[in-house]
N, C-alpha and C positions, 0 to 999 in steps of 0.2 A: 488483578495481582495483591499476595498480602503479603507483608514480612514482618514476621513477628520477633524480637528478638526476646531471650528467657525473659519472663516476666518482667519487662521494661516499658516497652512503647510498642504499638500496633502504627501502621499503616495500609491502608487498601486504596489503589488507584485504579483507574481501568484506562485505557491508551486505544486511539482509532487505527485503523490503517492508512494506506495512502497508495495512490494509481499513480504512477509516475506517466507525463504526457509526454516530454522528453526521456528515452531510457537513460538509463546508466547501465552500459554494459562493457567490462575490462577494468579489471586495478593497475596501475601502474605500481601498488606497493600492495603483498597480499596482508603482511603483517598489520598495517596501519589502516589498511581498508581506505585505499586511495584512489578512485576512481580514474579514468585515462579521459573522461568529459564531464562535464559537467551535466545536470539534470533539473526537471522540474517535474514537479507534482501538485496532485491536489490532495488534501486530506481528510479522509470522507467520517461522517456524522454517524461510524459503528465501531462500538468498542469491541476489541479483541484482545487477550493474553495468552501469553503461552506457558510450553513447556520444555524443560531442558536437563539432561544430567549436568548434576552440580559439577561433576569432573571438566566440563566441556571450555576448551583451552579460552573461548571468548568469555564464555562467562566467566571465567575466573578475571581477564583481562580488565571486564566491565565495573567488576566489584574491585578489584585493586586502586584501581584507577581515582571510583569515589572516594575512597578511605586515603588515597594520598592527598585528595585536596582538604579531605576533612581535617588531616593533619598539619594543614596549615592555617585554620582557623580555631578561633575558641567558639564552644557554642551556648550561648545564654549564661556566662558564668562556669559551664560544667569543664572539665578537663576533657580536651580533646581523645586522648587514650581510653576513657573511661568506654565511648561509644565502639569504640576500634575493637575492642575485648568482647563484645559481645556476641554471642552464636547467632546465625540468621538462621530462620525458619521461612522458607519462602514457597506459597503456595500460590499455583494460576490455576486459570480455568478458560478454556478457549472455545468462543462461539463461531468460529471459523474453520474451512479446512485447512490442515497444517501442512506445509510443504507442497502445495497443489497450484503454486502460481498466485495465491489473492493476498499476498503480503504479509503473513502470519509471522514471520520471523522479525519484518520492521516494527510492527505492532508491539511484538514481545518484548522486543529487547528496548524499544521507546518508553513501553509499559514498567519495564526494570528499572532502567537508570531514574524514571523517575521518580519512582517508590524510595529507592533507595537516594534518592538527593533530597527527598524530603525527613526522610530517616534521620539522616547523619547531619540536617541542616546546611546542604553543601549549594550555593548559589550562582549565580551567573549562567554561563553557554554549556550546558550539558549535551548537547548536542553531537559534540566530538566524540564523547563517551560511549554515546549511543550508536554513533558511529564504529566502534571496537567492536561491538557486536553481531551488527547485521549492517550492511552499508547503508542501507537506504531506510534505517532506523532514524538517522539523524534528521529527515526529514518528518517523522511523525511527532518529534517535537513540538513541531508548530501547527497551529490550526490555519483554515484557508489553502491560498497558493503558494507552494514553496523552492526556493531553488538553490538547490546546492552547488555550489561552486566547488569546482575538483582543486583548485588551488596548484601551485607548483613546487612549494617547499617541499625539500626532501623530509623534513619531519610532519609536515602535512599540517603545519598553524593555521596555516590560510586557508586550508579544504575545511569550510564552514557553510551553514546553510543560514538563509533570510527570507521573511516572509514577503512574499509580492505585494499579494491583498488577503486579507482576513476574510474569514468562511461568510462574513456579513456582507462581500460586494456586490456579490453575483447570487442574489437570492432565490432567482428563477434557475438556476441551473439543478438539473437532478441528474443521478447515474442510478442504471441498472445493473447490478449484478448477473449475470446468467453462469450459475454453475452448470458447467457441463458435467466435470468429476472431482471429486472429492479424496479423489485418490493421490498418495504420495506418486510427484513425478521419476521420471525412469532417470532422468538425471539432472543433478543439484545445479542451482544455481552457480555457486562457487566454482565448480569441476566443469561446467559449460562456459562460463565467462574467460576462464583459463585456456580451454581448449582453442577456445577464438581468438584470444591475443596471440594465441601460438602456431596457429595455421590460417585464418580467415584475412587474407586481402584486401576485402569487402570494408569489413571494423574500419580498419585504420583509414578506407578512402572514406568512412562514414563521417572517423571523427573530423574531419576537415569542413563538413558541414553543419555540424550541432550547432556551433557557436551563433552561427545566423538564423540557423531556426529558433534558438533557444529566444532570440530577441525579437522575433515574428510573434511568437506565442505570447511571451510578454505582455506583447500590445495586445494582442488578439483579446487577454483576459483583462486589460485593465479599461478597453473599451467594451466589453463584451460582445464583441463581435463572434457570435457564435459560427457564423459559417466557416471563417478562418479559421477558427478555433478547433474545429473538425478536422476541417483536411488539414491542417499540420498534425492531428493527433494521431490522425490513421495512416498518414504516411510515415510518421517515426516508428508506429507500432508495425506496420509492412516492412520495413530497413530491419529494425531490431531482429525478426525473423527469418528475414532476406541472408542476414549475417549468420545465423544458426545453421540455415541449410548451408553454406559458403566454408563450415565450421568443416574441419578433417578430423573423423567422421562424420558426418552432419546430424548435426540434434534439430529433432522434430517436437516439438512443444504442442504444435495445435495439431487437432484431428479434424476430421471429415465434416462433425458438427461445426468445430470453429470455423470452418470454410463455409459452410452455409448460414452460420449467423452473418458472416462478411458480406458473403453475395446476397443476404436477404438486408442487411442495412443500405447497399449503395443501390439497390433496388428501391428501398423505399425514399431514399433521397434522390433519383431520378424522376420518380414521381412526383416529387414534391417540386422540381427544379428547381431545388436548394440544400443545403444540407441541415436535415431536422435531427439525425442522428448521427453519430459517431462512436465508433468501438477501439478498443485497446486492450491488446493481450498483454500481459507480463509472461513471465517461463511456466506459460501452463494453456491448459486448453479453455480456461475460464473467461469469459468478455464482460469488459465493463463497458457498458452502453453511456453515452453523455446524450443529454439531451435538454430542453428549455421544459418548465414545468407545464404547461400548457400542450405540450404533445404527449406526455406520458400516458395518459387514454389510450390515444392511438396508437401508440408501440406496444403499450400492452395486448389489446386489442390482438394486432398484428403478431404477437408473441405467442398469444393462447389461441391463434388459429394455424401459427405452421408446428408447432410444439403443445401440442395440446396435452394437459394433464390434469386427472380428478383432485389430486392431492388437495385438500382443503387450505393447505399452508402452503399452499405453490408460491403463492407470492407473503413476501415478507417485508418487514420493515414501516416507513413510512406508507400510511394508509391512503387508499387510492377506492375513490366511492366505487360502488359494484356496477352499476348501471350507468353509462354514456353513450352519446350518440355521435358516434366517431363516423359513419356511414363510409367504411371501408371498400375500395373497389378492386375485389382482387381480381381481377381481370388483368391488371398491371402486373401480376405476380405470378404469373400462368406459370412462367419456365422455372418455379421454385417447387420443390417437393415438400409435402407436410411430412414431418417426422414426429411421431406419439412418444411422449414419454425421453426426447432426447436431451432434456433439459431436469437436473434433478429438484431444481427451487430458483427464485428469484428475487432479489432484494434491492429493494427500493430505497435509496439514500440521497444523500447530497453534501456538500461541502460543511466541514464542522469544525469545530476545538482541536485544540492539543490534548495530551492527556491532562487528569484532572483525580484529585483526591476525593475518593466515595467517605460515605457518614458508615462507622463502623459497624453500625448493624448491617450493612450489607456483607461484613467480613466472610472468610473463605475457612479461615482459622478457628477452633474451640480455643477456651482458656488456658489449656496444655500446650498450645502451641502446633497442635494437629490439624490436616484437613476434617473439615465435616463431613 
């Protein structure tokens, strides 16, 4: 994302997506984007930015809050009001499907807030401002493993994020993002959450168990206990989608292919006699598969077998050698069907850092402030 005030200063940033391990679903305050429960996520080493109309209310809220902080301080001897009078040119580029359950809004607002903070010289905790754009955007401000504490204050001041562990803590952890669909989801997350809050009894039962689940996954992360990490992650994903089905009218983000992936993951783990792979689905049909680096070749071979695709760019992201000797015994998967081209593509990534400033040569705007 690039910001260019008229002939004054340029800022180009990129920002990662994050995937929730313990999901946030439902708000206690729609305007301040305050969640009903705390959540835990991992920031991925995959840049993404986003597009929105400048008339969007949340976008305007984010810009006004950054400017409010700018007014409170002097920037390198300049008059604070000088930068506040600038006209902004904002250009974004998205390398993930938007509104398809792949955390696009989280990455986009995190990128925007980070770029604005650099442009206006705003320091301190900017995650609370990112939250005003998209709730989970506050988690993308940090790298590695992150907790978003729900807070209890009416003004949301204690609803904040903190890093559980940096991206370097668990270097063996890998993620395969299985893109089932790049179409816009039929029920937006904001609408789905509000409907669940109003109609789902299961949601309110879920809230009682989240704090204990968060403590368990924090321990698993800090101990690098993949078996426990996988079980907690999958159970929380399942519970989120059970809540969606308990909502009235029911919301179904998962497709037949999503359920097929879940079946396949459990078959892999059963054959391995331990959790080798974990799945997680946000509000969409696309799967995030977690595993350890040593198991990536085996899992990719299995995915190639059950979801054959001849596209030379089918596997993207971190390179995996083309030839591996995995010796998968497919007789253990006899009940699972092969579905050609069920996946559009797969992205191989890992935990990564938060937003960063890019070199000006990588900018998206011309010298006239227009998109290239």
